[in-house]
N, C-alpha and C positions, 0 to 999 in steps of 0.2 A: 447690690445691683436688683433692681427692680426685675420683674417678670417681663415687661414690655422690652427694657433695655437689654435683658438678655435673649430674646427673641430676637431682636433687632440684630445684636452682633451673630447669632447664629444664622441669621438669613443674610448677613453679609458676609459671612466665611463660605456659606454654601454658592453664593453669586462668584466669589473669588475662583473658589473651586472648580466651578463649572467653566469658569472664562479659562482657567489652566488648562482643563482638559482638552476644551477646545482648540487652544493655542498649540497644545501639544500633540495632539490627533493632526492638526493643519502642517506642522514641521515635521512630524514624522513622516507624514505621507509623501514628501517630498521624494522618499526612497521608493515611491513606485512610478515614478516621472522618469521618462528617456532610460529606459534599461537598457537600449541598443546603441547609445549614442558614442559611447567610449569605444576603442578597438577590442577586441577580443584577442587577447594575448595568449603567449605561451601557455602558461597553467591552464587558461580556462580551455585553451583547444584540448587538453588531455582530460580536462574533467569530462567534455563531452564525448570524446573519443573511447573512454573507458566507461562510462555510464551508457553509451549503446554497443559496447564490446567489440571495438572494430581496432584493436591494437595491432593484429598480425596485418590485418588487410591494409592498413594504411601505409606500413612499412614496406610490404611487397609490392605497391602500386606506385607510392612516391620514389622509389628507387629501383624502378623495372628498366630502366634503360629507353623507356620511350616517351614521346611527346604527350603531353598532359595539359589540358583545359583547368583555368582554375575551378570549374563547375565540377570536373571529377574528381577535385581533391576535395573540396566542400562537402562530397556525398557522405564524408566520413564524418560527418558533424549533425548529421542526421539519424534519426533510427532506420533499422532496417528491419521490417516484418520476420526475415527468417532469423535473427538474433535472439535468443532467449534471456531469462534471467540468469540462466547459467554462463553464457558470456560476459554477461556482465560483472558476475561474481569472478569468474577466472581474470577478467581482466584487472579487478582490484585487487585479487591477492597477487598480482605480478607487483603490485606495487604497495606493499601491506604496510610501509610509512606511512599510508593516508587512510586513517579509519573509515569505515565503509557508510555511515549513516546519513550523511548528507547526499552521498553518489545515489543511494539506493531510493532516496527519496526523489532525487533529481529524475531518476527514471520514470518514477510515477507522474511526477508534474510534466513531465516531455511527453506523456499522453494526451496534455489537454490540449484543444485546438491554438497553439502558440507557434510561433519559431523557437528552436530548441534554445537559443541564446538567451531570448526575453522568457523561456520556462523555466531554465538553471538559474538565470541571475532573479529572476520573481522569487524564486524559493530563497534565495538568501536575502531578498528585500522583506520578506513576510517576515524572517528571524530576528531582521533589521529594526523593523516594525515594532517588535516585541521587545525589544532590547531594552528602550525607556521603562517598560513597565516592572522590567526584572531588573533594572535601578531601583526603580520606586519602592519594590519589595524588599530588598534586601536592605535598604537604608530604613526603611519603616521597622522593620525587623532588629536592626540593632540600635536605632536611636528614637523610635517611638515617632509620635505624631508631630505635626508641625511642618514649618517651611522645608527643613532638611531634604526628606524624600521627594518633594516637588522640584526642588532646584536640581538635585541627583538626576530626575528625568530630564528636567530641560537641558542640561550640560550633554546628557547623550545624545539626546535627540537630535540638538543644534549641531554635535560635533562633525565637521568634515571627515574626521579620520572614520568614524564609525557610519557615516555617509557613503565612503566609498567602498568601504569592505561589503556594505549591504548591497551593493550592486556589482558583487564581482561573483561569478559562477565558483566559488570554493567555499569551503566548510568554516569559515573563519567568524560570520555573523552568528551562526548556530553554536560554535564553541563559545566565542564568548557569553551570549545569551545563558548557555550552560553553566558556565562558571559562576555568574550570578544567581540563578536558580536554584543551584546546589546548594549555595552558600546561605540562600535565603532560606531555604527548605532544613538546614541544619539549623541554625538559629532557632528558627518555628519549632524544632524537637526540641532542642535543648530547653526551651521557654514553658514547653507543654510535657514534654516525656511522655506522649501516647504512643501506643502501638503505630498508628495511622500515619502520623508525622515521620517516623522512622522509616517507614515503609515507603512516603513520599520522598525522602531523602535518598533512599535506595535507588529509586527509580530514575530520578535526575543524576545519581553519580552513574547508575548504569547507560544512560544516554550520553551523557559527557563522556565518559571513556571511548564511546562509540563515534563520538562527533571528532575526537584529534587525540593523537597518544599524547601530548602535552597535559592535557588534563590530568594526567595521571599524577602530577605535580599537586592537585588539589588535595589528595589522599594524606600527604604529611601536613599540609597548609591545615587542613581539618582536624587533624590529628593534634597539630601544635596547638591551634586555638582551644580546642577541646581542654587540654591541659591547663591553658593559660588562663581560659574566662570561665570554665563552666563552673569550676568547686574554688572558692576565696580561701579557704583554710591552708595555712600555714604546715598544718600537723600532716606529713605525710599518707600515712593509712588511713587516717579521715577523707584526705583529698581522693584517695583512689576508691574509696567506697561511696563517696558522693556523685564520682564521675559517672555518667552513663555510660560506662565503658563496653558493657554487652550489647545494649542495644546499637549504639555505632559500630560495634565488630560485625554485627550480624548483618546491617544494612549494607557495609563497604564489603564483607565478604558475600554474601547473596550478589552485589554487582561485580565481584571479582569472577564468581561462578559463570555467570551469564557474560562475561568479555573472555571467557576462557578459548572459544573458539577462534577469536583473532588473534589471542596469545599464540595458540598453534599455529596460525598461518603465517604469524611473525617469525616464531622459531623457523620454519619451514622455509623462509624467504627471507633469511638474516643475512646471506650474502648480498640478494638483491638490495636490500633496505640499504646496507652498507655504501654499496654503489651508487646508490640513487643519491645518497645524502653527503658523500665525499667532496662535494663541491663546496660546503661550508668550512671547509678547513683551510681554503683560500686566505693567505694573511693580507690583512689590509690596515693594519696598524692600529696601535690603541687610540691616538688621536682623531683620526677617522670614525671609530667605532663610538667613541665618547660625543664627536660633534653629532653622529646619526640619532644617539637618544636624545641628544637636544631636540635636535629637529621630529622625532616623535611625539615628545611631550606640547611642541609647541603646535604641531599638525593637529593636536587633538581640539584646538581652539581656534585656529587660525592656519588656514591653507589657501593662498591666492596664486600659488605658482607650480606650474606643471614640472619644472624641474626637480629634478633628485633631492636637492638641498633647499630649505625655504630660503628666504631673503634674509640675510645676517642681522636687520633691523628689529625683525620678528622675534629674535632670540632673548630680545630685552624684555620678553613675556617671562622668561623662566625667572625674573628677580620676583615679581608679585607672587607666583607658584610657589619658589621655594619658600619664602617667607609664610604661605598659606600653609605648607606641609609643616613648616617647624610649630605654628600655634597649634594645628589639628593633635601632633605628636605630643604637644603639653597641655592641652587644656581639654581634649575629647575624654569623653568618660571612659574609665577603664573598666572591666576589662575588653570591652567592647571594639576597641580603636584597632585591637591588634589584628582583627580578621583582614582588613584592608592593606595594614602595614605587611602580613605573611602575605598575601597573595601577590603583593608588589616586589617584596624581595625574592620570592621565590621563582618568579619569572624574569626579573632582571637578571637574578644569579645564574640561570641555566641558560640564560643567552649572552648577557654580556661577560660571565664569569669566565667562560671557555675561551672568549673572543680575547679576554687581556691576559690570560695566564697561559694559553697555548697558540694564542693566534688563531685566526678564523674571519668570517665576515657574516654570522648569524646577525649580529647588531644592527647591520644595512638594512634589514627585512625587517619592517615593524610588524609584520604579522605575526611573527612568533613571540612577540614580547607583548600582543594586544592587553592579555589581562592587566598587564603591568601597569601599562599607560591608563585604562578604565580605572583600577586602584586608584591611582593619582588622582583623576577626576572626580571620584567620588570621596575621598578626603578633601579636596577644595571644596565640593558642593556641602559638605558639613561643614566648612568655616563660614561659608556664604549664606547659606542655609541658616547657621546659630545666629549670625551678626542680623539677620532679617527678622527673628524672632524677640531681639530687643527693643527697646525705645530708643528714641533719641536719633543722635547724629550717626551711631553705627547702621540703623537700619537704612539712613538714605544713602550713606555710602553703599550698601550692600546692595540697595536697587540699583544704584547707578552702575556698580561694576555688574551684575546680573545683566541690566539692559543691554552692555558694552560687548559682554560675553554672547550674547543671542544676537546684536547687530553683525559683531565678527562671523561668527558661524554662519548665519544665514549669507551673508556675503559671499564666503566662502563657497557655501553649497552653488549659490547661483553663478558662481566663476567655472565650478565644476561642469555645471549642466550646460553651460554655453562653449565649454571648452572642445576641442578635437581630439585630443587627446590629455592624460595626466601620469605624473610620476608612478603611482601604484603599477601601471602596465610594464614597468621595468625596461627591460630589454626590446620589448615590442611597441614602446610607447613613440616610436618615430615612424612606426610602419606606416602611418596615413600619409605621411610625405614622401616617404620609400615610393609608396606605390602610386603616386603621383607620377614620380620621375619614372618610375617603369613606362606608366601608362603612356606616357608623352614621348617615349621612343618609337620609332618607325620598326615595325615587326620585331617587337621583343622577345629575345629569348631567355629565361632565368635558368641557370644551371646549377644544381645544387650537389654538396659533398654529402654522403651519407652519414649523420648524427642526428641523434635523439633531439638536442637543441636544433638542429636544422629542419627536423619534421615539424616540430611547434612553430618555428618561425614561419614556414613556408605556407602552414596552412592559415595562419595568422594573417600574413599578406593577402592569401587568395581572396579573403573576404572583401578586400578593396580593387582588385585587379580587374583590368577589362576583357572581354572576350577573346581581344586578337591576342593577349599574349599566352606564352607558350613556354610550359616548365619541362625542364628535363633532369633528373635525377638517375646517378647509376649507382650501382651496390657496390658492397664495399672490396670485392672481389673483382670487381670490372676494373678496364682500363677509362681513364677519364674521356668523356667525348673530345674531340678534336673541333677546331673552330667550324662555325655553321655559316658558310657565307649565303645560305638563303635567308639568312635574319639580319637585321640591320642592328638592332641592338643587342647586346649582351651585358647581362647581370650575373653576379657569381652570390652566391651565399654559403658562409663559411669555408671558403674553398680550399682545399688540403693545397700540399706543395705541388702533387701532380697535376690537379688542375689549374693553379697557375701557372705552371710551366707551359700545359697545353694549349693557352690561349695566344702563344707565340712569344718572341722576344722582341717583337716591335711594338708593345702593348702596354699599357700601365694600368694598375688597380687605382680607383678613386673612390674612397669610402663616401656612401651615399647619407647624406643627412646627417653627417658626424658620426656614425654609427659605425661598430665593431664588426658587423658582421656582414654587411652588404656594400657590393662594391660594383660600381660601373667601370667596365672594360672599356678604354678609350686608347686611341692610338698614341704612341710615344712623342711626346713634346707638345700636344694640344691638350686642351681644357675646355 
């Protein structure tokens, strides 16, 4: 090859790289658009409540037995100058199942001249914008230069699933980013074995532990990968000698010591943690859990419906995905293929495993298994990127497949940005329709039975209630309010048996928008 030809090829490669970077930046930038358009759902409500240190006041106000306006409830979604960082830490300690890093960062970003929802969701969006870079870095460390890292970044950037969680005021975008960057830092340290690289890995691990408690699974994942991948010798003694065990243990040990304060908080609040997570044990059946995981994989690439389950026809995407995973397991270079496999198996096992063995509903919530879905995407990215590196028909087919993935993902993101609500808002997803029904009533009154779910749902709805709506909550030791003739429309939220009885025998409760928590009180025999 002549020098002029080589220079031309280098120039062409540089042009393609620049074009790819511009495209990825544009696609990833969609995470910063429309941060306030989807409903603020139950979990996001409590993100803001805890960030601003309001839990006790919120409960006391909601269930005080006095009439409230929506604005009097939404005040707990805004910072109060009288609340300090100590109030935030106390609120977080009351729910130690949520590691504090994202919430503390959210407290900082809430100081910006933005409304709190945009500020907290914007914090997630920044981490979501960094996620494709994390994917690129990890795949570059594992498999070197070439199309593979670029395809991985494209898959993550265009994914509607990661788009959704990059626009939610929760810690999931930060968590998945640190899963990627800690793994990339580990491979970087293994390849170079310099002290500064191990310190970088220790830093990423520390941040990961403070981002989500399930990040702790990465420690055994990395230990297993260290054993499988770092030393190819079959001789046990030589293998142990060649492994950088001391460096890894030092990095993990420092991270564990730095995480010790929150471990103590977890021990102190162990009973509260168990109570806050026992809802996961609700049995829903193995078939439903398996179908949910099928939907999670599909929605990593295509998501066009706000309903809890994707359209059945979209499940056909699992066929090429399964073929791609088989190809990865057979053809990807060993031992580096094991890191993604271990991540997928670890998070699939900890979420789906208990559901199948003991019953539970963890699998219905993709947020707990996001690293597993992400690992699957990266394995498929390796398959497609490897095909793009070849010449001939395989490159053409791979280019077409990549184009299709980008189109499907882009169309999915457009659908989400155009929608009023989406499935990731869970039982709050239909609150916009509930709010329209309530706002259309004459002199509406919303009556609420005391519970944590009711508190989150009520605040979620308050974002869309009109000023003419009044809200009445009563305490757990109080008598339910009797019927109020001075109000024209009566709506109940998660009514207790006592509240149902208090509205009178001549009425019936009609679910609003097909929900299980919101009911419109109507005269018996009328609809």
